[in-house]
C-alpha positions as CSV (number, residue, x, y, z in Angstrom):
1,M,-18.8,12.1,-25.5
2,L,-15.5,10.3,-24.1
3,S,-12.3,11.9,-23.8
4,L,-8.7,10.0,-24.2
5,S,-5.8,11.8,-23.1
6,S,-2.4,11.1,-24.0
7,G,0.7,13.4,-23.4
8,L,-0.2,17.0,-24.0
9,K,-2.9,16.2,-26.9
10,T,-6.4,15.1,-26.2
11,L,-8.5,13.0,-28.3
12,H,-12.0,12.6,-28.8
13,L,-14.0,9.7,-29.6
14,F,-17.7,10.3,-30.7
15,F,-20.1,7.3,-30.8
16,R,-23.7,6.0,-30.0
17,S,-24.7,4.6,-26.8
18,S,-25.3,1.3,-28.1
19,T,-22.1,0.8,-30.1
20,E,-18.7,-0.8,-28.8
21,F,-15.7,0.3,-29.9
22,T,-12.3,-0.9,-29.1
23,V,-8.9,1.1,-29.9
24,L,-5.5,-0.1,-30.3
25,K,-6.7,-3.6,-29.0
26,N,-4.0,-5.8,-27.6
27,V,-0.9,-4.0,-28.9
28,N,2.3,-5.7,-27.2
29,N,0.4,-5.4,-24.0
30,F,1.2,-1.6,-24.2
31,L,-1.9,0.2,-24.3
32,H,-5.5,-1.1,-24.0
33,T,-8.3,1.1,-24.4
34,S,-12.0,-0.7,-24.3
35,I,-15.0,1.5,-24.4
36,S,-18.4,-0.2,-23.7
37,N,-21.3,1.0,-22.0
38,H,-19.2,4.2,-21.6
39,S,-16.9,3.1,-19.4
40,W,-12.7,2.9,-20.5
41,N,-9.5,2.0,-18.9
42,V,-6.2,3.7,-19.8
43,Y,-3.0,2.4,-18.5
44,H,-0.5,5.5,-17.9
45,L,2.2,5.8,-21.0
46,C,4.9,7.3,-19.2
47,K,6.4,7.1,-15.4
48,P,8.7,10.0,-14.0
49,S,12.2,9.4,-13.8
50,P,13.7,7.4,-11.1
51,L,16.5,9.7,-10.6
52,Y,14.5,12.5,-9.2
53,H,13.1,10.8,-6.1
54,K,10.1,12.7,-5.2
55,F,11.2,15.7,-7.5
56,R,13.3,17.0,-4.3
57,R,16.9,17.5,-5.9
58,K,18.9,16.7,-9.0
59,I,22.2,14.8,-8.1
60,Y,25.2,14.9,-10.9
61,F,26.7,11.7,-10.8
62,P,30.1,11.5,-12.3
63,E,31.0,8.4,-14.4
64,K,33.1,6.6,-11.7
65,Y,32.2,6.1,-8.1
66,T,33.7,8.7,-5.6
67,V,33.4,9.7,-1.8
68,E,33.7,13.3,-2.8
69,P,30.3,15.0,-1.9
70,L,28.4,15.6,-5.2
71,R,26.6,19.1,-6.5
72,N,23.2,18.8,-6.6
73,D,20.3,21.1,-7.7
74,N,16.8,21.6,-5.6
75,L,14.0,21.0,-7.7
76,G,11.4,22.3,-5.7
77,G,9.1,19.8,-6.3
78,R,9.5,20.3,-9.9
79,D,9.8,18.1,-13.2
80,P,13.4,18.9,-14.2
81,N,12.2,18.7,-17.9
82,T,8.8,20.4,-17.9
83,G,9.5,22.5,-15.2
84,R,5.8,22.1,-14.0
85,V,5.2,21.7,-10.1
86,V,4.5,17.3,-9.7
87,T,4.8,17.4,-5.8
88,A,3.2,20.0,-3.6
89,R,4.8,21.3,-0.3
90,I,8.4,21.0,-1.4
91,G,10.7,24.0,-1.8
92,G,13.1,26.2,-0.2
93,G,15.3,24.8,2.8
94,I,19.1,24.6,3.7
95,K,21.1,23.0,0.6
96,H,23.5,20.0,1.5
97,L,25.8,18.2,-0.6
98,Y,25.0,14.7,-1.7
99,H,27.0,11.7,-0.2
100,W,27.0,8.5,-2.8
101,V,25.9,5.6,-1.0
102,D,27.0,2.4,-2.4
103,F,24.0,-0.2,-1.9
104,Q,25.7,-3.1,-3.7
105,R,27.6,-5.3,-1.5
106,T,29.8,-8.0,-3.0
107,G,32.3,-10.5,-2.1
108,P,33.7,-13.8,-2.7
109,T,31.6,-17.2,-3.6
110,V,34.0,-19.5,-1.8
111,P,33.9,-20.7,2.1
112,N,35.8,-19.4,4.7
113,E,36.8,-15.9,2.8
114,F,35.4,-12.6,3.6
115,Y,35.7,-9.1,1.9
116,V,36.7,-7.1,5.3
117,E,36.2,-3.6,5.7
118,K,37.0,-0.8,8.4
119,V,34.7,1.7,9.5
120,I,36.2,4.6,9.4
121,Q,33.7,7.4,10.4
122,I,29.9,7.7,11.0
123,M,28.4,10.9,9.4
124,I,25.3,12.9,8.8
125,C,23.9,13.3,5.6
126,G,21.5,16.1,4.9
127,C,20.2,14.4,1.7
128,R,18.5,11.5,3.2
129,T,17.2,10.5,6.7
130,A,19.5,7.6,7.9
131,H,23.3,8.2,8.9
132,I,26.1,7.0,6.8
133,A,29.3,5.4,7.6
134,L,32.7,5.7,5.8
135,V,34.2,2.5,5.2
136,G,37.8,1.2,3.7
137,G,39.0,-2.0,2.3
138,K,41.3,-3.0,-0.4
139,N,39.3,-2.0,-3.1
140,G,38.9,1.8,-1.8
141,L,36.6,3.8,0.4
142,R,32.9,4.0,0.2
143,Y,30.0,4.9,1.8
144,I,27.3,2.6,3.4
145,L,24.3,3.0,5.4
146,A,25.1,2.9,9.2
147,T,23.4,0.7,11.7
148,V,22.4,1.6,15.2
149,N,25.2,-0.5,16.8
150,M,27.5,0.4,14.5
151,K,30.9,2.7,15.6
152,P,34.4,3.7,14.0
153,E,36.9,1.1,14.2
154,N,34.5,-1.8,13.5
155,I,35.3,-4.7,11.2
156,I,32.4,-5.5,8.8
157,R,32.3,-8.7,6.2
158,T,30.9,-9.1,3.0
159,S,30.6,-12.7,1.6
160,Q,28.2,-14.3,-1.1
161,Y,28.6,-18.0,-0.1
162,I,25.7,-19.6,1.3
163,P,27.2,-22.3,4.1
164,P,25.3,-25.1,5.5
165,D,25.1,-23.6,8.9
166,P,24.1,-19.8,9.4
167,Y,26.8,-17.4,9.7
168,L,27.0,-15.7,13.3
169,A,26.7,-12.2,12.0
170,N,27.4,-8.5,13.5
171,D,25.9,-5.3,12.9
172,G,27.1,-4.0,9.1
173,D,27.9,-7.7,7.8
174,A,26.2,-8.3,4.5
175,F,25.4,-12.0,3.5
176,P,22.9,-13.7,1.4
177,L,19.6,-14.2,3.1
178,G,20.0,-17.9,3.0
179,A,23.1,-17.5,5.2
180,I,21.5,-15.4,7.7
181,P,19.7,-17.1,11.1
182,L,16.1,-16.7,11.5
183,G,15.1,-13.5,13.6
184,T,18.0,-11.6,12.3
185,L,17.0,-7.8,11.7
186,V,18.3,-6.9,8.1
187,H,18.2,-4.0,5.6
188,N,19.3,-2.9,2.3
189,I,17.4,-6.1,0.6
190,E,17.9,-7.0,-3.1
191,K,14.9,-7.9,-5.2
192,V,16.8,-9.8,-7.5
193,P,20.3,-11.2,-6.8
194,G,23.2,-9.0,-8.3
195,Q,20.8,-6.2,-8.7
196,G,21.8,-4.2,-5.6
197,G,20.0,-3.2,-2.6
198,I,16.6,-1.4,-3.0
199,L,14.1,-2.1,0.4
200,L,14.5,-0.7,3.9
201,H,16.9,2.8,3.2
202,A,15.0,4.9,5.7
203,A,16.2,5.9,8.9
204,G,15.3,3.1,11.8
205,A,13.9,0.4,9.3
206,F,14.6,-3.2,9.6
207,G,13.1,-6.6,8.4
208,V,12.9,-9.3,10.2
209,I,13.9,-13.2,8.5
210,M,10.7,-15.0,9.5
211,R,11.2,-18.4,7.7
212,K,12.9,-20.4,5.0
213,V,11.3,-22.6,2.4
214,N,13.0,-24.9,0.1
215,K,15.5,-21.9,-1.7
216,R,13.0,-18.7,-0.7
217,V,13.5,-16.7,2.6
218,I,10.0,-15.1,3.8
219,V,11.1,-11.5,5.5
220,K,8.6,-9.3,7.3
221,L,8.9,-5.7,6.4
222,P,8.0,-2.8,8.8
223,S,4.3,-2.5,6.7
224,K,3.8,-6.1,8.3
225,L,4.0,-7.5,4.8
226,E,5.6,-10.7,4.4
227,V,8.0,-10.8,1.1
228,S,9.7,-14.0,-0.6
229,F,12.9,-13.5,-1.9
230,S,15.4,-15.8,-3.2
231,Q,18.1,-17.2,-0.9
232,E,21.0,-15.5,-2.9
233,C,19.5,-11.9,-2.5
234,M,22.1,-10.0,-0.4
235,A,21.0,-8.3,2.9
236,T,23.0,-6.3,5.6
237,V,22.3,-7.4,9.4
238,G,21.2,-4.7,11.6
239,Q,18.7,-1.8,12.1
240,I,19.6,1.5,10.5
241,S,20.8,4.1,12.3
242,N,18.7,7.2,13.5
243,M,15.9,5.5,14.8
244,L,14.5,8.1,16.6
245,H,13.9,10.2,13.4
246,G,10.2,9.1,12.9
247,S,9.3,10.0,16.3
248,T,11.3,13.2,16.7
249,P,8.9,16.4,16.4
250,I,9.9,18.8,14.3
251,G,9.5,21.7,16.8
252,S,8.6,24.9,15.1
253,P,7.5,25.9,11.2
254,N,10.9,27.8,10.8
255,R,12.5,24.3,11.4
256,N,10.1,22.7,8.7
257,R,11.0,25.6,6.2
258,E,14.9,24.5,6.7
259,L,14.1,20.8,6.0
260,G,12.5,21.8,2.5
261,N,8.8,21.4,3.2
262,R,6.4,24.4,2.1
263,P,3.8,25.3,4.4
264,R,0.2,24.0,3.7
265,S,-2.8,25.6,2.5
266,G,-4.4,26.3,5.7
267,L,-7.4,24.2,5.1
268,W,-7.7,22.1,8.1
269,H,-10.7,19.4,8.7
270,R,-11.1,17.8,11.8
271,K,-11.4,14.0,11.8
272,T,-14.4,13.0,13.0
273,G,-14.3,9.1,13.0
274,R,-17.9,9.3,11.5
275,F,-17.1,6.7,8.8
276,G,-15.2,4.5,11.2
277,R,-11.9,2.9,10.7
278,K,-10.9,0.1,7.6
279,I,-9.5,-3.1,9.2
280,K,-8.2,-5.4,6.7
281,P,-6.7,-8.7,6.6
282,L,-2.7,-8.9,5.8
283,P,-2.4,-9.4,2.1
284,P,-0.8,-12.8,0.9
285,V,3.0,-13.5,0.9
286,Q,4.5,-11.3,-1.8
287,I,7.1,-13.0,-4.3
288,M,10.0,-11.0,-6.0
289,K,11.0,-12.1,-9.4
290,P,13.2,-10.8,-12.1
291,Q,10.6,-8.7,-14.3
292,K,10.7,-9.2,-17.9
293,E,11.4,-6.4,-20.4
294,S,8.6,-5.3,-22.5
295,N,9.1,-3.4,-25.5
296,F,7.0,-0.3,-25.3
297,Y,6.7,2.4,-27.8
298,N,4.5,5.5,-28.6
299,I,1.5,5.2,-30.9
300,R,0.4,8.3,-32.7
301,I,-3.4,8.4,-33.5
302,K,-4.8,11.1,-36.2
303,L,-8.4,11.2,-37.0
304,P,-9.9,12.4,-40.1
305,Q,-10.7,16.4,-40.1
306,H,-14.5,16.8,-41.1
307,N,-17.0,15.8,-38.7
308,I,-19.1,12.9,-38.4
309,I,-22.7,13.5,-38.1
310,Y,-24.6,10.3,-36.3
311,P,-28.7,10.2,-36.4
312,N,-29.2,11.1,-32.4
313,G,-27.3,14.6,-33.1
314,Y,-23.8,14.0,-31.5
315,I,-20.9,15.5,-33.5
């Protein structure tokens, strides 16, 4: 007997061991269930909403961007729709207001023109590991991720023009990857031009521009993975602030509860190293391309109510 679980209902399919049955074969590349010799594979039908990262808090975003602290609700590791625990060891802690960080840096596309902003204040945000900076320009105030060397009164520039020679960039400047010299530390990198920065947002994170091939730029991530981006993807120069966050010990269980982490169950096993350590070669260069939109839809299957009796006795 094989069972296929979809959502809250369970569908049971019964068939003989010598038969091969295929359910919903190649339906819009959405659900492929192949049963042969008691082996099958099912693609997940739904994914959690990206608005609730790690199911730690739910943020109430207004219609327009604002620098005012936003109200949020702590989820405690529970799904906001079903209320079930999705991520363990999350709950409690000091409640912080959320500061809306603008990850999209846009500027002029003509040579020798920059969108200039001034750093007003470096702040600590309790909802993220990195520090943030309040900057202001002719378009208003906004929050961005602060870098290690960023200080108040600094001037940062933004441009989307790729010159023949790379820019001499400073910490906090945002340029296309094709306009930044080799060996420069960058963060807040776009996967697709115009999408907004997605990669490298944590405290102390940075990527290194390794080489340029045609109209692609190879960036080495902290995981030593090399990723190929389009030269038009925007990136911010510098290493993200609060670089000692990962190496700073928490200190006490009470401090860990203040951070919103619940204690472990108490079951602990010492790592003996009996099975050794896997040393795997680095994966090949990953190429970032725009994802094609796929029309996914739900499929409901109904089985007949009467029982099916086979010669081998299975019902």
